[in-house]
Legacy VTK file of the C-alpha trace (Angstrom):
# vtk DataFile Version 3.0
C-alpha trace
ASCII
DATASET POLYDATA
POINTS 209 float
44.687 2.393 31.197
45.255 4.983 34.168
44.820 8.620 33.099
48.342 11.062 33.092
48.308 13.456 36.292
48.860 17.063 35.316
51.354 18.767 35.831
50.321 21.902 37.644
52.285 25.049 36.398
51.632 29.182 37.978
50.959 31.201 34.882
54.054 32.946 36.216
56.325 29.854 35.553
55.216 29.360 32.583
55.734 32.981 31.351
59.022 32.971 32.783
59.972 30.189 30.641
58.628 31.502 27.408
60.317 34.500 27.976
63.853 33.008 28.247
63.155 30.747 25.535
62.300 34.258 23.723
65.576 35.652 25.281
68.122 33.004 24.288
66.137 32.248 20.328
68.153 31.537 17.855
69.944 28.738 20.633
68.252 26.865 23.504
67.875 28.014 26.662
67.457 25.784 29.651
66.934 25.674 33.912
65.242 23.952 36.445
61.917 23.983 37.927
61.630 24.293 41.623
58.184 22.736 43.215
56.966 19.486 44.712
56.012 16.316 42.960
54.027 17.912 40.066
53.580 21.403 41.217
55.462 23.868 40.407
57.009 27.055 42.114
59.352 29.203 40.363
61.544 28.571 37.246
65.208 29.269 37.917
66.662 30.042 34.811
70.411 27.933 34.166
73.325 28.411 31.489
73.327 26.188 28.536
76.921 24.589 28.480
76.500 22.419 25.554
78.743 22.367 22.961
76.191 22.961 20.012
73.773 25.434 21.923
71.441 25.529 18.713
70.148 22.066 18.912
71.348 20.838 22.245
71.278 21.710 25.822
73.232 20.687 28.932
72.597 22.581 32.739
75.249 24.223 34.017
76.465 22.320 37.404
76.065 25.575 39.617
72.138 25.743 38.371
71.800 21.204 39.217
72.992 21.961 42.487
70.209 24.164 43.670
68.485 20.767 44.136
70.068 20.041 46.762
69.072 23.814 48.339
65.414 23.019 47.593
65.622 19.959 49.250
66.472 21.230 52.751
63.840 23.746 52.329
61.332 20.515 51.861
61.037 21.316 47.738
62.458 19.647 44.986
63.638 19.946 41.638
60.317 19.266 40.165
61.245 19.575 36.343
64.244 20.790 33.817
63.246 22.980 31.054
64.367 23.954 27.837
63.383 25.267 24.905
63.269 24.488 20.608
63.698 27.532 18.974
62.437 26.238 15.720
61.053 22.507 16.278
58.006 20.843 17.669
57.473 20.744 21.506
58.519 17.193 21.890
61.533 15.194 23.100
64.176 14.703 20.266
66.587 11.483 20.280
69.299 13.840 21.989
66.953 14.894 24.838
65.857 11.506 25.301
69.694 10.389 25.088
70.217 13.039 28.107
67.588 12.446 30.368
69.579 11.776 33.569
67.001 12.581 35.888
63.535 10.112 35.329
61.986 11.317 38.748
62.059 14.717 37.056
59.038 16.338 34.526
60.850 17.708 31.183
58.985 21.034 30.405
60.157 21.676 26.247
59.395 25.261 25.058
59.013 25.004 21.351
59.032 28.694 19.781
58.640 27.112 15.778
55.845 29.828 15.432
57.110 32.764 17.433
53.406 34.643 18.303
52.380 31.376 19.703
54.653 29.247 21.962
53.611 26.059 22.802
54.997 24.755 26.176
54.547 20.370 26.920
55.746 18.347 29.677
56.962 14.797 29.500
58.513 12.382 31.886
61.253 10.620 30.013
62.879 7.274 31.648
65.721 5.266 30.589
65.796 1.545 30.421
69.109 -0.760 30.030
67.785 -3.512 28.303
70.048 -6.123 26.614
69.265 -6.018 23.332
70.756 -7.347 19.945
71.391 -4.086 18.653
73.177 -5.413 15.859
70.237 -7.046 14.217
68.219 -4.088 15.278
70.889 -1.859 13.942
70.438 -4.136 10.729
66.561 -4.172 10.393
65.376 -0.773 11.739
66.081 2.889 10.026
68.319 4.007 12.693
69.196 7.930 12.191
72.869 9.393 12.878
71.172 12.488 14.747
74.650 13.661 15.927
77.998 12.831 15.724
77.969 8.716 17.383
74.500 8.850 18.619
71.808 7.060 16.749
68.482 6.404 17.372
65.138 5.091 16.432
62.060 6.240 17.531
58.524 3.608 17.927
55.729 6.205 18.144
52.398 5.087 20.223
50.247 5.384 17.725
51.803 3.466 14.612
52.265 -0.480 14.599
55.681 -1.538 15.695
57.926 -3.594 13.346
58.095 -7.387 14.407
61.593 -7.348 15.573
60.586 -5.207 18.707
58.000 -7.725 19.643
59.996 -9.080 23.183
60.542 -5.205 23.920
56.949 -4.221 23.888
56.109 -6.842 26.539
58.554 -4.606 28.796
57.769 -1.170 27.586
54.763 0.746 25.895
55.688 2.796 23.282
56.385 5.441 22.502
59.909 5.133 23.133
63.541 5.895 21.428
66.213 3.396 21.010
69.565 5.168 21.408
72.897 3.861 20.909
76.494 5.670 20.861
78.913 3.992 19.037
82.737 5.051 19.130
85.286 6.103 16.224
85.517 2.632 14.944
81.289 2.538 14.670
81.571 0.234 17.521
78.794 0.434 19.799
79.465 1.325 23.151
76.500 2.584 25.235
72.970 2.402 24.841
69.388 2.670 26.424
65.948 2.650 25.144
63.937 5.826 26.454
60.377 5.610 27.112
58.213 8.843 26.931
55.067 9.777 28.746
53.307 13.030 28.134
51.333 14.776 31.181
48.733 17.611 30.519
49.360 20.913 31.800
47.125 22.774 34.185
47.999 26.391 34.017
46.751 28.466 37.344
46.293 31.699 38.460
47.528 31.774 42.064
50.901 33.947 43.291
51.604 31.238 45.835
51.147 27.339 46.321
51.426 26.111 49.919
LINES 1 210
209 0 1 2 3 4 5 6 7 8 9 10 11 12 13 14 15 16 17 18 19 20 21 22 23 24 25 26 27 28 29 30 31 32 33 34 35 36 37 38 39 40 41 42 43 44 45 46 47 48 49 50 51 52 53 54 55 56 57 58 59 60 61 62 63 64 65 66 67 68 69 70 71 72 73 74 75 76 77 78 79 80 81 82 83 84 85 86 87 88 89 90 91 92 93 94 95 96 97 98 99 100 101 102 103 104 105 106 107 108 109 110 111 112 113 114 115 116 117 118 119 120 121 122 123 124 125 126 127 128 129 130 131 132 133 134 135 136 137 138 139 140 141 142 143 144 145 146 147 148 149 150 151 152 153 154 155 156 157 158 159 160 161 162 163 164 165 166 167 168 169 170 171 172 173 174 175 176 177 178 179 180 181 182 183 184 185 186 187 188 189 190 191 192 193 194 195 196 197 198 199 200 201 202 203 204 205 206 207 208
């Protein structure tokens, strides 16, 4: 198995994300990161416009539109960041459902312990696969993680149930199976979201060329 390449994060960018997370607690904060490929240059604060900002985030459109200005300058929106004020720095089922930019890294800052912030980096890739969700729903312990959003998480370090054998031929755990239901409980949308963690290399340079 090939080693996963590290995200290069200047110390000033890491500190800016942690500071934003601390200022916003108990709500989740969010923003974007300017850079190139896996090298970050600058953290740009956004506004969290989610309805429930305690347990969810949505970056405001004005901030997301900055990606086009980045591209005009030869850079890109290489990452999206948000905070977990009281939980671990790992993607939640909601994070997976909202991972609309598979080309980006997702940085998560945990303030579960105020004096020991944790920042981790992930690639989250949605897959639209034809699954027998009715059967999966009967046999797997899906949880309703927020109204009408149901999720099952398959860790990478535990055996998968036999019913997932066909899926394992396509996707390597860890992954979420998420589905959304309407008011009548019928499934109206679904996806499998694979998760790959990237190590973070903190660097001291003020300017990266």
